[in-house]
C-alpha positions in Angstrom: 0.0 0.0 0.0 1.4 3.4 -1.0 2.3 6.0 1.5 -0.6 8.2 0.3 -3.0 5.6 1.7 -3.8 4.6 5.3 -2.6 1.2 6.4 -6.0 0.3 7.6 -9.5 -0.8 6.5 -13.0 -0.2 7.8 -15.6 -2.7 8.7 -19.0 -1.6 7.4 -21.2 -0.2 10.2 -24.4 -1.8 11.2 -26.6 0.2 8.8 -24.1 0.0 5.9 -24.0 -3.8 5.8 -27.4 -3.9 4.1 -26.7 -1.5 1.2 -24.2 -3.5 -1.0 -26.6 -6.5 -0.8 -29.8 -4.7 -2.0 -28.4 -2.0 -4.4 -28.9 -2.0 -8.2 -30.2 0.0 -11.0 -33.7 0.2 -9.6 -32.7 0.8 -6.0 -29.4 2.7 -6.0 -29.4 3.7 -2.3 -27.8 7.0 -3.4 -29.0 10.3 -1.9 -28.2 13.8 -3.0 -27.4 16.9 -0.9 -27.1 20.2 -2.8 -26.1 23.8 -2.1 -27.6 26.5 -4.4 -25.3 29.5 -4.6 -26.2 33.0 -5.7 -23.5 32.8 -8.5 -22.4 30.4 -11.2 -20.1 27.6 -10.0 -16.6 27.6 -11.2 -15.4 24.1 -11.9 -11.7 24.6 -11.1 -12.4 26.2 -7.8 -14.9 23.5 -6.9 -12.3 20.8 -7.7 -9.8 22.6 -5.4 -12.5 22.8 -2.7 -13.3 19.1 -2.9 -9.6 18.2 -2.7 -9.1 20.4 0.4 -12.2 19.2 2.2 -11.2 15.5 1.6 -8.1 16.1 3.8 -10.4 16.5 6.8 -12.7 13.7 5.7 -10.4 10.9 4.7 -13.1 8.3 5.5 -14.9 9.3 2.3 -11.9 8.3 0.2 -12.5 4.6 0.2 -13.6 1.8 -2.1 -15.8 -1.2 -1.4 -14.1 -4.6 -1.1 -15.7 -8.0 -0.7 -14.5 -10.4 1.9 -15.5 -14.0 2.7 -18.0 -13.0 5.4 -18.6 -9.2 5.0 -18.0 -6.3 2.7 -15.4 -3.8 4.0 -14.0 -0.4 3.0 -10.4 0.2 2.0 -8.6 3.5 1.6 -7.7 4.4 -1.9 -5.4 6.7 -3.9 -8.3 7.5 -6.3 -9.3 11.1 -6.4 -12.8 12.5 -7.2 -13.1 14.4 -10.4 -15.7 17.2 -10.4 -18.0 17.2 -13.4 -20.9 19.2 -14.7 -24.1 17.3 -13.9 -25.0 14.9 -16.8 -26.7 12.0 -15.2 -30.1 11.6 -13.6 -30.3 12.5 -9.9 -29.3 9.7 -7.5 -28.1 7.5 -10.3 -26.1 4.4 -9.4 -22.7 4.7 -7.8 -21.9 1.2 -6.5 -21.3 -1.7 -8.8 -20.3 -5.1 -7.4 -16.7 -5.9 -8.1 -15.8 -2.3 -9.2 -13.3 -0.5 -7.0 -14.4 3.1 -7.3 -15.2 6.0 -5.0 -18.6 5.9 -3.4 -19.5 9.5 -3.8 -19.6 12.0 -6.6 -19.5 15.8 -6.8 -21.2 17.6 -9.7 -22.4 21.1 -10.4 -25.0 22.7 -12.6 -25.1 26.5 -13.0 -25.3 27.7 -9.4 -25.8 24.4 -7.7 -23.2 22.1 -6.1 -24.3 18.5 -5.7 -22.9 15.8 -3.4 -24.3 12.3 -4.1 -23.4 9.5 -1.7 -23.8 5.8 -1.7 -25.5 5.1 1.7 -23.0 2.5 2.7 -20.4 5.2 3.6 -22.5 7.8 5.2 -26.0 9.1 6.1 -27.5 12.5 5.6 -26.1 14.0 8.8 -22.5 12.8 8.0 -22.6 13.7 4.3 -24.0 17.1 5.2 -20.8 18.0 7.1 -18.8 17.0 4.1 -20.9 19.2 1.8 -20.7 22.1 4.1 -16.9 21.8 4.2 -16.8 21.7 0.4 -19.0 24.8 0.2 -16.8 26.6 2.8 -13.6 26.0 1.0 -15.2 26.9 -2.4 -16.5 30.3 -1.1 -13.1 31.0 0.6 -11.4 30.4 -2.7 -14.0 32.4 -4.7 -14.2 35.4 -2.3 -10.9 35.4 -0.4 -10.5 39.1 -1.0 -14.0 40.1 0.2 -14.5 37.9 3.2 -13.9 39.7 6.5 -11.0 38.4 8.7 -10.7 36.4 10.7 -12.3 33.5 8.8 -14.4 31.1 10.9 -13.2 27.5 11.4 -14.2 25.1 8.6 -17.2 22.8 9.3 -16.5 19.3 10.6 -13.8 20.2 13.0 -13.6 16.8 14.6 -10.6 14.5 14.2 -10.4 11.9 11.4 -10.7 9.2 14.1 -13.9 10.8 15.4 -15.4 11.1 11.9 -14.6 7.4 11.2 -16.0 6.1 14.5 -18.6 3.3 14.3 -21.0 4.7 16.8 -23.3 1.7 16.5 -20.6 -0.4 18.0 -19.9 2.2 20.7 -23.5 2.3 22.0 -24.4 -1.4 21.6 -25.4 -3.2 24.8 -26.8 -6.8 24.4 -29.4 -6.6 27.1 -32.3 -4.9 25.3 -33.9 -5.9 22.0 -36.7 -4.8 19.7 -38.1 -6.2 16.5 -38.2 -4.1 13.3 -40.8 -6.2 11.5 -44.4 -5.1 11.7 -47.6 -5.6 9.6 -47.4 -5.2 5.8 -48.6 -1.7 4.7 -50.3 -0.4 1.6 -48.1 -0.1 -1.5 -48.7 2.8 -3.8 -50.0 1.8 -7.3 -49.7 3.8 -10.5 -47.8 4.0 -13.8 -44.2 3.1 -13.2 -41.6 5.2 -14.9 -38.8 3.5 -17.0 -36.1 1.9 -14.9 -33.6 4.5 -13.5 -36.0 7.4 -14.0 -37.4 9.4 -11.1 -39.8 12.3 -11.1 -38.7 15.2 -8.9 -41.0 18.0 -7.6 -39.3 20.6 -5.5 -41.2 23.2 -3.4 -40.0 26.1 -1.4 -41.9 27.6 1.5 -41.2 29.9 4.4 -39.6 28.0 7.3 -41.3 30.4 9.8 -44.6 29.9 8.1 -44.5 26.1 8.2 -43.3 26.2 11.7 -46.2 28.3 12.7 -48.7 25.8 11.1 -47.1 23.0 13.1 -47.0 24.9 16.3 -50.7 25.8 15.8 -51.4 22.1 16.0 -49.0 21.5 18.9 -46.7 19.2 16.9 -43.2 19.2 15.2 -42.7 20.0 11.6 -41.8 16.3 11.0 -45.1 15.1 12.5 -47.0 17.7 10.5 -45.4 16.8 7.2 -45.7 13.1 7.9 -49.4 13.3 8.6 -49.9 15.5 5.5 -48.0 13.0 3.3 -50.2 10.1 4.5 -53.4 12.1 3.9 -52.3 13.0 0.4 -51.7 9.4 -0.4 -55.1 8.5 1.0 -56.9 11.1 -1.0 -55.2 10.7 -4.3 -53.6 7.3 -4.6 -55.4 4.8 -2.3 -58.3 2.7 -3.7 -61.2 2.3 -1.3 -60.7 -1.5 -1.4 -57.3 -1.0 0.4 -58.7 1.0 3.3 -58.1 -1.9 5.7 -54.4 -1.6 5.2 -52.2 0.9 7.1 -50.6 3.7 5.2 -47.1 3.9 6.8 -44.2 6.3 6.5 -40.5 5.5 7.3 -38.8 8.3 9.2 -35.0 8.2 9.6 -33.8 9.5 12.9 -30.3 11.0 13.3 -28.9 9.3 16.4 -26.4 12.0 16.9 -29.2 14.0 18.5 -29.7 11.3 21.2 -26.2 9.8 21.6 -22.9 11.8 21.6 -21.1 11.2 18.3 -19.1 13.2 15.8 -19.0 10.3 13.3 -19.6 11.0 9.6 -20.4 7.3 9.1 -23.9 6.0 9.2 -25.4 6.6 12.6 -29.2 6.7 12.2 -32.2 4.5 12.9 -35.5 4.3 11.1 -39.0 4.3 12.7 -42.2 3.4 11.0 -45.4 5.2 11.9 -48.8 4.9 10.1 -52.5 5.4 10.1 -55.4 3.1 9.0 -57.8 5.3 7.1 -60.8 3.1 7.6 -61.1 4.9 10.9 -60.8 8.4 9.5 -63.5 10.8 10.6 -65.4 13.0 8.1 -64.4 16.2 9.9 -61.0 17.4 11.1 -59.1 14.8 9.2 -55.7 16.3 9.6 -56.2 16.6 13.4 -57.1 12.9 13.6 -54.1 11.7 11.7 -51.8 14.2 13.4 -52.8 13.0 16.9 -51.9 9.4 16.0 -48.7 10.2 14.1 -47.3 12.6 16.6 -47.9 10.2 19.5 -46.2 7.3 17.6 -43.2 9.5 16.6 -42.8 10.7 20.2 -42.9 7.1 21.5 -40.5 5.6 18.9 -37.9 8.4 19.1 -37.4 8.2 22.8 -33.7 7.5 23.5 -34.5 4.2 25.3 -36.6 3.1 22.3 -33.8 4.0 19.9 -31.3 2.2 22.1 -33.4 -0.9 21.8 -33.4 -0.6 18.0 -29.6 -0.4 18.0 -29.3 -3.4 20.2 -31.7 -5.5 18.1 -29.9 -4.8 14.8 -26.4 -5.1 16.3 -27.4 -8.3 18.0 -28.3 -9.8 14.7 -24.9 -8.7 13.2 -23.0 -10.2 16.2 -24.8 -13.5 16.3 -22.4 -16.3 15.4 -24.7 -17.6 12.7 -24.5 -14.2 11.0 -20.8 -13.6 11.6 -19.6 -16.9 10.0 -22.2 -17.2 7.2 -20.6 -16.8 3.8 -21.3 -13.4 2.2 -23.2 -14.7 -0.8 -25.7 -16.4 1.5 -25.7 -13.4 3.9 -26.6 -11.1 0.9 -29.6 -13.2 0.0 -30.9 -13.1 3.6 -30.2 -9.4 3.9 -32.1 -8.7 0.7 -35.1 -10.7 1.9 -35.1 -9.0 5.3 -34.8 -5.5 3.6 -37.8 -6.2 1.4 -39.8 -7.5 4.3 -39.0 -4.4 6.4 -39.6 -1.9 3.6 -43.0 -3.4 2.9 -44.1 -2.5 6.4 -44.4 1.2 5.3 -45.7 2.9 2.2 -43.4 5.9 1.7 -40.5 7.7 3.4 -39.9 11.1 4.9 -36.5 12.4 5.8 -36.1 15.8 7.6 -32.4 17.0 7.8 -33.6 20.0 9.8 -32.1 23.4 9.9 -28.8 23.8 8.1 -26.4 26.6 9.1 -23.2 28.1 7.8 -21.0 30.9 9.1 -22.8 34.3 8.8 -20.1 35.7 6.5 -21.2 33.2 3.8 -24.9 34.2 3.8 -24.6 36.7 0.9 -23.3 33.9 -1.3 -25.7 31.0 -0.4 -29.3 30.8 -1.5 -30.4 27.5 -0.1 -29.7 23.8 0.6 -31.7 20.9 -0.7 -31.8 17.1 -0.3 -33.2 14.3 -2.5 -33.9 10.6 -1.9 -33.9 7.7 -4.3 -37.4 6.0 -4.4 -37.6 2.2 -4.5 -40.0 -0.5 -5.6 -41.8 -0.4 -2.2 -41.3 3.2 -1.3 -42.4 4.7 -4.6 -42.8 8.2 -3.2 -40.3 9.9 -0.9 -40.1 13.3 0.6 -36.8 15.0 1.8 -36.9 18.2 3.8 -34.3 20.7 4.9 -34.1 24.4 5.6 -31.6 27.2 5.3 -32.6 30.5 6.9 -36.3 31.1 6.1 -36.2 28.9 3.0 -37.5 25.4 3.6 -37.3 23.0 0.7 -39.6 20.0 0.2 -38.2 17.6 -2.4 -40.6 14.9 -3.6 -39.1 12.0 -5.6 -41.2 9.2 -7.1 -41.0 6.3 -9.6 -44.6 6.7 -10.8 -46.0 9.1 -13.4 -49.0 10.3 -11.3 -48.5 13.4 -9.3 -51.8 13.6 -7.5 -50.4 13.1 -4.0 -47.7 15.8 -4.4 -50.4 18.2 -5.9 -52.8 17.6 -3.0 -50.0 18.1 -0.4 -48.7 21.4 -1.9 -52.2 22.8 -2.5 -53.1 22.1 1.1 -50.1 24.2 2.2 -51.0 27.0 -0.2 -54.6 26.9 1.2 -53.1 27.5 4.7 -51.6 30.7 3.4 -48.0 29.6 2.6 -46.4 31.0 -0.6 -45.3 27.8 -2.4 -42.7 28.1 -5.2 -42.4 24.9 -7.3 -39.9 23.6 -9.8 -40.1 20.2 -11.5 -37.9 18.0 -13.7 -40.7 17.0 -16.0 -41.9 20.4 -17.2 -45.3 20.3 -15.5 -44.9 23.0 -12.9 -48.2 24.5 -13.9 -50.2 21.4 -13.0 -49.3 21.4 -9.3 -51.0 24.6 -8.0 
């Protein structure tokens, strides 16, 4: 191994073990984080910014290797090459047997994109990497106009802290919890060609949406989850399916519950849902909100999340799992993934409030995030905010847009100014 590479390798974390087994053209397990600037991106400066940021995030400079019992990550001399965006959002990064970097950085006009294969990081970890890239880019682009002294770059933890497997750190074998629940309703509709996704992006006031949620006494995540389920019920769910639960998977950043500065995966997922056969005629949102908010509060308690960590880590550490050959393990993981995903209908990920040093505010318009939909979760919603701009990014693999339309029209009816962009040229159809 050359001197430019670390004399080490990384075992995949507990969440990451799943992704090499279940990823392909239809389910890439790639997510996108973007920063929209107020100026056109300069390719050469972005390349310098990525190279500089990587020095503080060496864990991202790895390739996937296949062992007898597990996949693992190996440091590499490969360097990322910044390119103008030319592929579909969240397109495939990981190919079995190909040793290549597991992230890409692209740009289009004013937007910087970071796309990441989920095996190396989650939204919280990748966001720190993107913020560091944006930081170094803006320092290069505006070094003569930024007031001294410059703030410290984002992601100030050590490489060892960034590479920590926090699942391993917080695992205790005493408590367990099952992730398998009852099968939920699966959205029907006209499937898009393989590899295609429909994206609808909406911008609203962060303060305005927060006021609507506070008016109901719930969090923004609960409010949006309830609204998403209602939109599926009203626009996509046949009445013959009313006996099934409409469920939503909500990733939870465990860094908010357990001390960790890792940029590897450290998240859990909780599933909440509502059975619309019991929906009242009046005050429908209130009824769904009461149930969803209560479920989210219960499942996101630190003790409940600890039980989920212990359950999934316990499976990984079981001797039968540890010493089962990888090709058999992959088949089991794929079956378990499909069973777990079928327990909910869609997914909602809220990255929350994103901040950057104040001196960069004149140059940054907003941040966005986007998820790759799958065969079971045919509609996903990713949310983040920067300042008073909150972005809702819908991604789907079906042609119908009724649920997104219902959702956004409801927000507009509550008095929010909703600004929409789409990748299919049908912006006028939404509101």
